N, C-alpha and C positions, 0 to 999 in steps of 0.2 A: 595720602602718603606720596612723597617723591621718591622715585627709584633713582639710584646713583651708580655709578660704575665702580668696578674694582670690588674689595672686600665688603663694601657697603651692601652689595647684593644679598650676601647670606644673612647679614644682620636684619635687612628689611623683610626677608622671607621668613625668617624666624620669628620675627615680631609678629607678622601677620598670622602664622601658625598659632602662636601662643594666643593670639586674640580669637582665633576660631575654636581653639580647645576652652577658652574661657566661656564663650558663648554656650558650647555644649555641656560645660560642667554646671553653669547657672541653670540650664534646661534640665538638668538631672540626666543626661544622655551620654556623657563623656565616656564613662566607664564601658557603656555598650559598644562602642566603636573602636576603642583602644585595643590593639592586637600585638603580642610579641611574636615575632618570626625569628627563627634560628639562622645562622649563617649558611650560605649555599642553598638557600630555597629559592625556586623559580616562582614569581608572583604571576607572571602571565608570559605567554609565548607570541612570537611573531606570527601575525596573521590571524590571532584569535580576537573575537569580539570582547571588549572591555565593559563590563557593567557595573564596574566598582571603582571608587576613587581610592587612591593610596596617597595619604600626606604623611611623609616621613617625619617623625619626632626625634628617633635616636638612630645612630649608626649610618650606613651608606650602602647605595645600590648602584649596580653596574648595568648599563644598557648594553645588549649586543645586537649584531646585524649579520644575518647569513650572507656568505659569500655565494654569488650567483652559479658558479661552476660547480662546487662540490658540497654547497649547503653547510659548510663549517661555520662556526660563529666566531666573530672577533669584535672585541670591545671598542665602543665608539664615544661612550660619555660616562663619567662617574657623577652620581647625584648626591649630594650632602643634606644635612637637616633643612628642612624648610621647602623641600622639593615636592612638587606634585608629580606623582609617578604615573606614566601613561597619559600625558596631558593632551597630546594630540588626538589620541583615540577618544577619549574622554569628552572633549570639546566638540570634535567633529562627527562622532558616531561611527566612524570607519574602524575597520579591524586595526589591531595594534602593529605598527610599523617596526617594533623592536621587540626583543625579549628581555625581561627585567629579572635579575637575580640579586639577592642580598649577599654583601661581601662580609658582613659580620652580623653579630645579633642586633636586630632592628626593633624598633617600636613604631607603630603606624596609627594614624587615624584611618581606619578602614570602613569607609561608608558606602553601602549599596546605592546605585543610582536611584532606586525607588526612595530611599530614605533622604537622598540629597534633595530631590524634587519636594518631598514633604517638608523637609528643614528650609528650603528657600520660600516655601508658602507660610510656614509658622514663625520663621525667624528672620525678620528684615535684615538685621546685622549680619546674619550668616551670609546673605546673598552678597553684601558689600565686601566682606572680608575674603569670600572664595573668589570674587571677581578680582581682587587685588592680587591674591595669592596666584591666580592663573595668569594675569598680566606679568607679574613679576618673573613668572618661570619662563613664559613665552619670550620676553624681552632678554631673559639670560641665554636662553637657547639661541636666539637671533645673535647675541654678542659673540657667543662662542662660534656661530656660523661665520661671522665676519672675520673672526681671527684665522679660522681654517682657510677661508678664502684668500686672506692676506698670504698666508704661507704658500698656497698653491701659485698665487700670483707671482711672489717672489721666486719660486721655482722655474716658473715659465719665463720670466723675465731673464734669469740667467741663461736659460736654454736659448732664448732669442738673442741675447748678447753673443753668445758663441756661434750662432748661426750667422749673425751679421758680421762678426769677424771673417768667419770663412768666406763670406760673400765679399767682403772688402778686400781680402787677399786675392781671390779670384780676379776681382776688378782690377786690382793693381798689376796682376800678371798681364792681363789683356791690354792695359794702358802701356805696361813696359814694352810688350811685344809690338805694338803699334808704333812706339818710339823707335824701334830698332830699324823699321823701314827707311827712317830718315838719317841713319847714321852712316857716315863715310868710313868710319874706321872700326874693326871689331873689336878694339880695345874698349870702347864705350860699353859693349855688351857686358864685359865682366863687372863694371861698376853698376849697371843696371840690376844685374842679377845679384849682386851683394845685397843692395838695398831690397830687393825682393825677398831674398832668403830670410832677412831680418823680419820683414813684415809677416812672412808665411809661417815662421818657425812657432809662434805662440799658439795661434789657432789650430796648427796641425797637431801640435803636442796635446792641446786640449781635447781635440777630436780622438785621438788614439787614447788618451787617459779616460776619458768618458766611456769609449767603447770597453775598456777593461771592466770599469766600475758597472756599467750596465749588464755586462756578461755575468758578473758575480751577483747582481741583483736577480737576474733571470734563473741563475741556477737555485738560488733559495726559493724563487717563484715556483719552479718545478717541483721542488720538495714540497712546497705548501699545497700545490694543486694536482698531486698525483692522484689517481682514482683509488688506488689501493696499494700502500706501501708495501704489504706483504706478498702481493703477486708480482712484484718486480716492475710496476709500471714506471716508477721514479727512475730506475736504472735504465730501462728502456727509452724513457723520454730524453734524458742525457745523452744516450747513445745516438738517438735520431738528431739531436742537435749538433753533436760533435761530427757526426758523418755529414751533415749539412755543411759545416765549415770545410770539409774537405771533398765535397762532390765536385766534379768536373763540369764541363759545358758540353752535352752529347751533340751529335750532329743532327741535322733535320731528319734525315732518313731513319736513324735509329729511334729518335722520338716518335716518328709516326708509326713505325712497326710495333713498338712497345705499347703505344697508346691504344692500338687496335686490339691487341692481346689483353691489356689490362681492364679494358672497357668490358670485355666478355666476363671477366672474373667478378670485377667490383661494379656490378650493375646499377647500384644507387649512387656511385660517385659522379660529380659533376665534370664538365670538361676542363675546368681549371685544376681540379684535383687530379684528374688522370693525367694532365700535362706535367704536373709537379712530380707525381709518382714516377712518371717515364724517366725522370732525371735521377732517380735514386739508385743507389747500389742494389745489387740482387738481394743481398741479405736483408736489406730492409724491406723489400717487396715480400720476401718469405715471412718476415715477422709481421707485417700486416696481413698478410694472407691467412695466417694461423690463429691471430689474435683478435683482430679488430675488423675483419671483413664485413660483418654484419652490424657493427655498431658505428654509426655515421658520427655520433659525437667524439668517439675516442678515435676514429680515422682522422677527422679534421684536427683534433688536438695534436697528434703526432705528425701530420703534414704542416701545421704551424711551426712546431720546434724544428722540423727539418728546413722549413724556410727561413726561419729566424737564423739557424746556423749560416746558411747561404748568405744572409744579409749582413751578419757580422763579418764573414770573410770578404764581402764586397767593400764594407767600410774600412777595415784593416788595409785593404790592398790599395784602396783610394788614397788613404793617409800616406802609405808608403810610396805611391806613385806621385804625389805631390812633391815629396822629398826627392825621389828620383828624377823628376823633371829639373828641379833646381840643379842637382848635380850633373845632369846631361847638359844643361846650359853652361855651366861652368867649366864643364869638359870641354865643350865646344870653343869656348872663348880662351882655353888655355889658362884659367884662373885659378883652377884647383887641381892639385896633383895628389889629392888622397886616393889611396887604394882600397875599394871596398869590394874585394873579391872573396867569393864564398863558394862552397861546394854545392851545385844546384842540378836539378832536372829540368831542363828547359820546357818540358811538356808542362810543368805546374804553372810556370810563367804565361804560357800560351792560354791555358785554361783561364787564368786570373783576367787576362786581357779581354778574352771573350765574354767573361761576366761583366767586367766593367763597360764594355762597348755594346752590350746586348741591346740597348734601346736603339743603336742605329744599325744594327744587323737583324733585328728580330723578324724582318720580312724577307730575308734571303734563304735560298736553299743552301744550307751548309752541309758540306761533306768534309769531315775531320777524321783523318787517319794518321794518328800519332803513334808511331812504332816505337817500342822500347829503345831507349838510347842511353849511352854512357853518361854517367855524371861527370860534369866538368867544373872546373874552377873559372868563375866568370862573376861579373857585376849583375845580380839579378834585375834591380831596378833599372840599369840602363838597358838591358836586353829587353825587358817589358815595355820600355818606351820605344824601342824599335818597332816591336809587334804591334803596338798602338797606331804609331805613325803609318805604317803600311796598311793596316786594316781601315783606318779611317780614310786614307787617301783613295782605297778602293771603293769605300762606301760613298765617298763624293763623286767618284767617276760613274758609279752605276746608278745613283739615284734612289728610288724607292723600291725597285725590283732587281733582282740578278741572282747569281749564285757565287759562293765563296769556297774555295777549295784550299784546305791546309793541311799539309802533310809534312813528316819529317822522317829522318832515317840516317843511318850513317854507314861509313866504310871503315877501312883499317884506320885512317888518320883524322878524319873530320866528321862532324855532324852537320847535316844540312836540313834547312826549313825552306819549303816553298809555299808561297802564298799566291794563288791564283785568282783572279776576278773574271767577270763576264761583261765587263765594261766596254768601252769604245777602243781601248788601247792607247798608247802613248805615241804621238806623231814621231816619225823617224828622226826628225831633226831635232827632237827634245830629249832623246834617249840618253845622250851622253851629257845633257845640262841638268838632268833633274837632280842630280846630286850636288849641284853648285850652290853656294850661299845666296839667298836672296832670289833664287829663280822659283817662280809660282806662275801656275795657271789660274789662280783663283782671285782674278783681280776685276771681275765684272759681274753683274747680277748680285744675288745675295750671298755669294761666297767670298771669303776673303782669306788669303794666306800670306805667311812672310817668307815662305820658301826656306825655312830653317829646318822643317821636320826630317826630310830625307839627307839633309846635309849633316845634321846632328846624328841621325841613324848611322851613316856611312863612317862618321868619326868615331862612335861607339863599337862598331863592329871591327873597325881597323885597330883600334886599341886592345881588341882581342886577338889581334893577329889574324882575323877573318876577313872575307870578302863578302860584298853585296853587289848585285847585278839585277837590272831590270832588262825584261825582253818581252815582245809582243807575242801572243799565242797564234798559231796558224788559223785556229777557228773562232778568233776573236778574244779581245780582252788582253790583259797583261799579267805578268808573273814577275814576282821579286824572289830571288833565290839567295839565301843567306848561308854561307859555309863558316864554321867555327872549327879551330883545331881541338881535338880531345885532350891533347896534352899542351899546355902553353909553351911558347918558345923559351921560357925562363927555365923550364924544366929540362 
């Protein structure tokens, strides 16, 4: 018999099933093996040995697979008339990979393995028809596997396209920046930025849309994988996720002190788990202490959700940072007069910047003292770009080791932010030049700079009616001090 694709598969399997039944009828054994089973009956369960062959004559059967985290069952395939149920377990002798349940009233040829062996010896035709039925079922399963794989490949290809668009957009930005070095007039910068903004707009929007969609999927995932909905784990899991999105970036000293204390309490937790817990708000630590201290699986579950929240915040901040960079460049070139002021707490922007630059500063000793400051009307993305430029410049100056001190405060009229590094400092002859366009010290070795970062930063701060200065520390290193008015001049 030749097996074909499409609807012909069901017809071929049904034909073979009829032939098998005819052979059994002619031998007077058909009624012995025919079994009627009502809807909702479990034929066999995942992990159990299967010593009986089920050939579906009427009705439909659903196969289920257990989820690894909470052992709940989810449907994977629906089997129609002509299907051999439990084919892999029957042909290989291994325990069943799935659980089989009837979806409606079904009729089967239910033949114990001992009778199968006897029929194979007594009825030569039975062997041929059974082999054809097994082959038809295996080929159908293989066809469905290919279809599923094609769907997965399509989804992966779409994700790869979006990644490539982001990479291309970033590459376009680098190329645009390199071109700026050779420009004699700043008017050219506006044209380049306009082209870059067009290129980066679509992948950035796709990134932010995908983040929102992914977050909604994760919310459903948390609902499906909570340990016990009645005990409030679902609510607690969402709370860890939301707090992860709001978490700041603790300084090195705080992380070390909290890690020592947490290690004493959570003796079975690993180093990475302890470090992540040290970044949590105290209320989350209290919840872990009372609920999951002695349950490593649940502890890791909530740590993962907290880290997911941090990741989502990083992705969202990165998307906004790309848009902010474009606006900053436009502002520098005087090509965009759009006003994007909003009421912000500058400490949130500093924490976001530390998260986004964490890979560059992870080996530094961080001392972060951000006192409470008034809410001000400002361009959040622009100020975040200022903190980024200063921190990355400090990182370039210090290399792989050093210390970074970040503080903020306020007086009656102004908010101030001071960022101090332990690098070699700034040569005195360059202190007045570092805020000039196209001035850079990164023109040798592996470093490269266009000299625009601090110039743009100064422009952003001045648009807020503020000031930015650089000075060398008496004990080494350099400091940048930013001052912003609490009330804009327009008020």
